[in-house]
N, C-alpha and C positions, 0 to 999 in steps of 0.2 A: 452752834453759835447763832445761826439764822433763826432757829426757833426761839432762842432766848431773846433775840432782837425783836421778833414779832410780838412776844409777850410784853416787852418793855415799851414797844412803840418807837424805838430809836436805836441807832448803832452806838457802839462804844466810842468814846471821845476820839481815840486814835484813828478810827475809820471815818469819822465825820469831818475831820480837818484835812485841808488841802493847801498846797503852796501854789500860788498863781505867779506865773512868769509871763512876760509880754513878748509877743512875736510880731515883728514889723510886717505889715502887709504891702503897702505901696503909697505913693504920693508923698506928702509932707510928713517927715518923721517927727516934727515938733507938734503935730496935731495928735492928741491922745486917741482920737477916734480912729486913727489909722494903725493902731496896734491891737492885735488879737490876744485876749487873755487865755492862756493855756493852763489848765489845772493839773498839777502833779499830785497824783492820788495814791493812797495806801494800796498795796498789792492785794490785800484781802478784799478791799472795797471793789477793786477792778475785777476780781474773780467773781464776786457776787453779781456785779453788773453784767459781766460777760455771760454768765449762765442765764440770767433773765433775758438778755438780748437774744440769745439763741432760741429761747421759747417764743419770743415775740416774732422773730423772723418767720416762723412757720405760718403764722396767720396774717402777716402783713399784706400779702397779695390779695387776700379776700377783704381786707379792711380799707386799703388805700386805692383810690381811683387810678386808672392807668395814666392820667395826666401827671402824676407824681412818680418820679423814677428813683429818688434817693432812698437808700436803706431798705429797698424792697428786692428780694432775691429775683434774679432774672431780668432786672431792669438796670439801665445805666444812663448816664448823661447823653450818650449817643442817641438814645431814643428821643430826647428833647431836641437835639440838634437836627435830627432827621425831620421831625415834625415842623420845626421852625423853617428849615430850608424848603420843605414842600409847600408850606403856606406862602412863603415869600415868593417863590417861583410862580406859583399858581396865581397869586394876586397880580404880580407884575405882568405876566403874559396875557392875562385877561382884563387888565386895566380896571380892577375893582377898587372900591373904597375900603381901605384897611389901615390900621395903625397898630404897632406893637407898643405896649406900655410895660416897661420893665420896672418893677417895684423894688426899691432898695429899702431894707429894714435896718434901723439903727440898732447895732448890737443884738441881732436877732436871737441868738441862743441865750443871752444874758437877761432878756426881758420877759421870758416865759413865766407866766403867773402860775404858781404851784396849785392853787385852788382850782383854777380853770383846767389845768392838766389832769388833776385827779377826777374832775367831773367828766372829762373826755374819756378817760379810761373806764369809768363806770358806765357811761353811755354806750361804749363799744363792747360792753359785756365781758370785760376781763374779770377773772375770778378774784375772790377776796384775798387769796394767798399772794398772787402776783401783785395786786394793788397794795397789799400790806407791806410787802418787801420794798416796792418802789417808794411808798410813803416813808419807810424807815430811811431810805437813801436820801430823802429830801426833808428831813426833820432836824432842826437845831444844827444846821450846817454852819461850819466856820471855815475861814480862809485867812491866809496871810500872803502878802505880796513880796516876792523876791526881785529886787532891782539892784543891779551893780554889786551883787554879792551881799546886800544888806536886806535882812528880813524885817518886814514891818510888824506892827502889833497885830494880834489876832482880832478879827472882827466877825460879826454874825452876817450870814447871807440869807436873804429872804425871798429870792426869786432866781430864775434862770436855771438852765441845765448846763452841766460842766463840760466844757470842750475838752476832747481827748478821753472822755468817759465812753466805754463801749456802748452804753445804753442811750446816751444823749441824742445821737442822730435819729433813732427810732422814736423816742419821746417827742422830739421836735416835729418830726414828720406827722405823727399822730395828731398833734396840736394844729399844725398848719393845714391839715386836711379840712379843717373847719372853714378856712378861707376859700379853699377850692370849691367846697360845697356851696358856699354863699354865692360865689361867682356863677357857678353852673345853674343855680336856681333863680338867679336874678333875671327877670324878663326884659328889663331895660337894656341889658347887655346881650346883644344878639349873637347867636351861633354863627360861626364861619363854617360853611359846608364844603368839604373837599370832594373831588371826584372819588366815587366809591361809597359815598354816603357818610363818611366820618364827620362828625360835628365837633368843633373845638371852640372853647372860649379861653382856655388857660393852659399853660405849660409850667410845671413846677419841678424844681430840683432843689431840695432842702429849702433854703430861704430865698432862692432865685425864682421869682414869680413873674412870668410874662403873660400878659393878657392880650387877646386879639379883639380889637374893637372895629366895628363896621358902621357905626352911626355916631353922630355928634354927641348925642345925649350920653351915650355909653362912655365917652372919653372921661367925663367927670364922675360918672356913676361908679366906675372901677375904684376910684380913690375914696368915694363915700363908703363903698362896701368894705374897703380895707380899714377905714376908720372905725366902722362898726365892729369889725373883727378885733381890732386893736383894743377897743374899750373892754372887751371880755377877756382877751388872752394876754394883754400887756404889751402886744406888739406895737412898735412905733415906726411910723413912716418917715423916711429920710428924703424929703423932697429935693434937697440940693444934689443928691446922687441918683435919684430916680430919673429914668430916661424914657423918651418916646421916639418912635421911628415912623415917618410917613411913608406909605407904600402905595403903588398903583396910581389910581386917579387922584389920590391925596398927596402925591409926592411933591407937588409944587407949593403946598401950603406953607405959610410963614408964621402962623400964629403959634402960641405956646400954651395950650390948655393946661390948667392945673399948676402952672408955674414950674413944669418939669423942663429938663434939658432935651429939646427936640432936635432931631436930625433928619435931613432929606437924603442922606447918602447911605451910611452904614452904621451899625451898632453892634457891640460885642456882647454876646450872651453865652453862658456856659462854655467859654473859651473859644467860641467861633464868631466870625463876623457875618452879619446878614444885611441885606439891602440891595444896593445897586451892583453893577457889573464888577466893581473893584473888591467886593466882599471876599470872593474866593482867593484872590491874590493876597489880600491882607491877612487872611487866616494862615496861608502857607508861609508868608513872610515872617509872621510871629513865631511859627513853629520852627522855621529854619534858624532864627536868632537863638532860640532856646537850645536847639541841637548843636549849634556852633559853640555855645558856652559850655556844653557838656564835653565836646571834643577838646576844647581848650583846656578844660580841667583834667581830662585824661592825659593830655600831653605833658602837663606839669608833674605828673606822677611817675613818668618814665616807666610805663607798663611794658612788659615783654611780650604780651599777647596782642 
């Protein structure tokens, strides 16, 4: 079947179609931006995507910089949290100039430009068969939306990687690697050097991008670099949800460069709080709230164990 699809350049209609259901994230439920579109996919489609994703996982560690920890075997969000904690503690204890800029992308997975994605795969030297199968997965794609038990009319999809597809996280990470490379190669954004010689400018986990800035010019340059990346990849900056954290010698600053939401106390990144002395307690408090909800749910089930 896959060989036949490669010859035709597209999947059968039943594999190309998906049903989208909306999953609420947080904040205002009446704001459509606070709902995550989840694609319910054909089983054969998911099987093909899973096989390709297993092949990609083998080479991901050699293609993706250690700054990115999502969808790379042997890495996890804990790596990001450890780096962020080390930088925060080092900057605070030595009273250095530093700021965290947390870039929020608007519908990150849904805005991926397919043309750019295929160029990235070619540039990273993926073979013609792998690229051909991925191109089949993203050719003449169609979807319908399921809401309150009612299915909408079918419509064509022209961009984005499907959430809940086994291949999507890897494709997204390959595309977002371009942003990481742009930040690391930008001279105006200075490296932050930690004890031991590690130099860092950015920490990435899927679409969570945290940049470390140590000079005033770099504060706005980070946003300029993302805009440059967005023009090529389709990524869109959500300024209303992007955040900044003043650290060390900059902790008393009251300005708001770039129109972001700036904090002098703490900020939440990849599930952890970073910043002043209250960050540790806030992280544990949030964890205990979640744990209490789980225990309450268990009690309602009258479990015997």
